[in-house]
BANUTI-272536 format. One line per field, with one value per residue (C-alpha): residue number from 1; x, y, z; residue in one letter. Coordinates in nm, 4 decimals, padded with zeros to 6 digits. Each point is the difference from the previous one (the first is absolute). Example, Ala and Ser with C-alpha at 12.3 -4.5 7.8 and 13.67 -1.06 7.14 Angstrom:
BEGIN
kegu <- c(1, 2)
X <- c(01.2300, 00.1370)
Y <- c(-00.4500, 00.3440)
Z <- c(00.7800, -00.0660)
vexba <- c(A, S)
end
This chain:
BEGIN
kegu <- c(1, 2, 3, 4, 5, 6, 7, 8, 9, 10, 11, 12, 13, 14, 15, 16, 17, 18, 19, 20, 21, 22, 23, 24, 25, 26, 27, 28, 29, 30, 31, 32, 33, 34, 35, 36, 37, 38, 39, 40, 41, 42, 43, 44, 45, 46, 47, 48, 49, 50, 51, 52, 53, 54, 55, 56, 57, 58, 59, 60, 61, 62, 63, 64, 65, 66, 67, 68, 69, 70, 71, 72, 73, 74, 75, 76, 77, 78, 79, 80, 81, 82, 83, 84, 85, 86, 87, 88, 89, 90, 91, 92, 93, 94)
X <- c(04.5016, -00.1892, -00.0626, 00.3723, 00.0736, -00.2955, 00.0948, 00.3831, -00.0967, -00.3224, 00.2117, 00.2045, -00.3043, -00.1736, 00.3044, 00.0133, -00.3701, 00.0498, 00.3083, -00.2095, -00.2754, 00.2540, 00.1429, -00.3509, -00.0813, 00.3202, 00.1461, 00.3145, 00.1863, 00.1382, 00.3674, -00.0316, -00.1929, 00.3026, 00.1558, -00.3214, -00.0178, 00.3513, -00.0609, -00.3125, 00.1268, 00.3566, -00.0545, -00.3607, -00.1476, 00.3048, 00.0064, -00.3820, 00.0379, 00.3036, -00.1792, -00.3114, 00.2264, 00.1839, -00.3316, -00.1511, 00.0456, 00.2049, -00.3023, -00.2006, 00.2702, 00.0466, -00.3861, 00.0138, 00.2447, -00.2270, -00.0272, 00.3650, 00.0793, -00.2423, 00.1355, 00.3501, -00.0870, -00.1804, 00.2842, 00.2532, -00.2342, -00.0453, 00.3770, 00.0897, -00.2467, 00.1112, 00.3581, -00.0827, -00.1836, 00.2835, 00.2743, -00.1606, -00.2694, 00.1445, 00.3676, 00.1073, 00.3011, -00.0476)
Y <- c(02.2183, 00.3064, -00.1388, -00.0445, 00.3628, 00.1438, -00.2174, 00.1410, 00.3359, 00.0388, 00.0294, 00.2838, 00.2026, -00.0508, 00.1229, 00.3094, 00.0599, -00.0244, 00.2507, 00.2418, -00.0163, 00.0408, 00.3053, 00.1437, -00.0788, 00.1863, -00.3229, 00.0221, 00.3171, 00.1068, -00.0482, -00.3902, -00.0446, -00.0088, -00.2839, -00.1910, 00.0314, -00.1062, -00.3046, -00.1053, 00.0722, -00.1310, -00.2952, -00.1056, 00.0126, -00.1931, -00.2450, -00.0683, -00.0366, -00.2203, -00.2275, -00.0275, -00.0770, -00.2715, -00.1569, -00.0033, -00.3460, -00.0019, -00.1055, 00.2848, 00.2551, -00.1797, 00.0118, 00.3787, 00.0448, 00.2382, 00.2349, -00.0053, 00.0821, 00.2821, 00.1418, -00.0349, 00.1707, 00.2796, 00.0717, -00.0057, 00.2465, 00.2270, -00.0021, 00.0823, 00.2764, 00.1700, -00.0473, 00.1659, 00.2830, 00.0547, -00.0100, 00.1467, 00.2419, 00.1247, -00.0377, -00.1781, -00.2270, -00.3912)
Z <- c(19.4954, 00.0841, 00.3508, 00.0485, -00.1015, 00.2148, 00.2999, -00.0161, -00.0490, 00.2165, 00.3382, -00.1579, -00.1045, 00.3355, 00.1713, -00.2282, 00.0565, 00.3764, -00.0220, -00.1889, 00.2521, 00.2818, -00.1545, -00.0705, 00.3755, 00.1239, 00.1409, -00.2224, -00.0720, -00.3405, 00.0993, 00.0293, -00.3359, -00.2335, 00.2063, -00.0270, -00.3626, -00.0241, 00.1976, -00.2112, -00.3429, 00.0394, 00.2399, 00.0628, -00.3472, -00.1550, 00.2459, -00.0247, -00.3834, 00.0341, 00.2475, -00.2311, -00.2864, 00.1844, 00.1350, -00.3563, -00.1660, -00.3114, -00.2289, 00.1293, -00.1083, -00.3370, -00.0467, 00.0183, -00.2801, -00.2236, 00.3102, 00.0509, -00.3688, 00.0036, 00.3289, -00.1201, -00.3390, 00.1799, 00.2247, -00.2947, -00.2086, 00.2942, 00.0652, -00.3561, -00.0234, 00.3244, -00.1224, -00.3419, 00.1504, 00.2609, -00.2439, -00.3274, 00.1214, 00.3289, -00.1099, 00.3259, -00.0111, 00.0325)
vexba <- c(M, I, Y, I, V, V, H, A, L, A, P, I, F, V, I, M, L, L, G, F, W, A, G, K, A, G, M, V, N, N, K, D, V, S, L, L, N, I, F, V, M, D, F, A, L, P, A, A, L, S, S, A, T, V, Q, T, P, W, P, G, I, V, A, Q, W, P, L, I, V, V, L, T, G, A, M, W, I, T, Y, A, G, I, Y, F, A, A, T, K, I, F, K, K, S, P)
end
């Protein structure tokens, strides 16, 4: 399972590293960086993750149920903590 995730995400991180290097070398100006970030985060990364999920056999996904439960629980707890802090401590509206 780790191989599948790394195989899906490695191209994204390689492209990000190449973009960082191109910025440091002066090949890309800062005006274009926001467009590249939007492309990577809104299109390329979800497409890569969706592709990896679809290519994973169902028994491979079911075998990872403890990881799925832990990650889902961690996301719920983080969301609840941030929601509580925003509404009760910082007095923001939901």
